[in-house]
Each structure stands twice: as C-alpha cells, then as structure tokens.
N, C-alpha and C positions, 0 to 999 in steps of 0.2 A: 825900826829896821827898814820899813818901806822907804823912808826919806833917805837913808844911807844908800840903799841900792840904786835909787833913782839918781842920787848925787854922783855916783860913779858910773852912771850910764847903763846899768843892768836892770833887767826885769826882776823885780823883787819876788814875784811868784814862782820863779825858777829856783829860788833859794830858800824861801820861807815854807816850812812844811804845812801840809793841810791840817786844819784844826777843826775839831768837832766839839760842840758844847752839849754834852750828853747829861741830861738831868735825871733820867731814869731809863732803864732798859726798855727798848721798843719805842722810844720817842723818835721824832723825825731825824735828828742828827745821828742817833744810834743806827737807824736804818741806812742812812747815807754811808756811815762808817763801814757797816757790814757789807754793803754793796761794793764799796770801793776796794776793800781788801779781797773780796771774792773775784773782782775783775782784774786784779794785779797779776794773778798767776804766781807760779813758783819762780823766785829769783835765785841768784847765786848765794845770797846770804839770807839768814833768817831776819824777818822784819822786827823792828823795835818800836814801841810806843811809849810815850811819856804820859802818865796818868797824874792829873793834878786835881785833888779833891777840893770840895768846898766852893763857896760863893764869896770870893774876896775876903775870906776870913782865915785861911789856913796859913798865911804868911810864910809859905815855903815848906811847911810841915806836911808830911804824908805824901810827898811826891814819890812816885815809883816809876821805874823803867821795866817794862814787861816785854816778853817775846812770844806770848801766846794769848789768844782771845779768852781762854779760860781764866 
C-alpha cells in the first residue's frame, strides 16, 4: 500500500490506518492503543477496529470488526 500511495504522489500515512501489534493486555502496543483512543475524543461516528488474531497462522480466520474496547 505504501508503494501505491507514493506512486500516486500521496502520503501513505494519511490513508493507512494506525496499527498496533498487541500480544497481551498491558503490553507496550496495548498502552499506545488505549492512549490513542483516549486522546481522540468523541467523534461524529462510533469508532471501529479490526481485530486480527494469531501470529501468521490464522489465514483470515477469526477476524472481527468491533466498535467498543470491551
């Protein structure tokens, strides 16, 4: 995706969503994620997150879209 956006002259990081590699609750990326959503404030629409389980083994299985931290 990065190469595509650079090829069309756009900043890829304005289009590619933030990504966190959370291995367990309270690890560094989990803390960054919690901090990020806390600082965003209330928007007009409810936020959505894509949850992808596993370490290169799920092959697309178990992917969920969620709208709450719970």
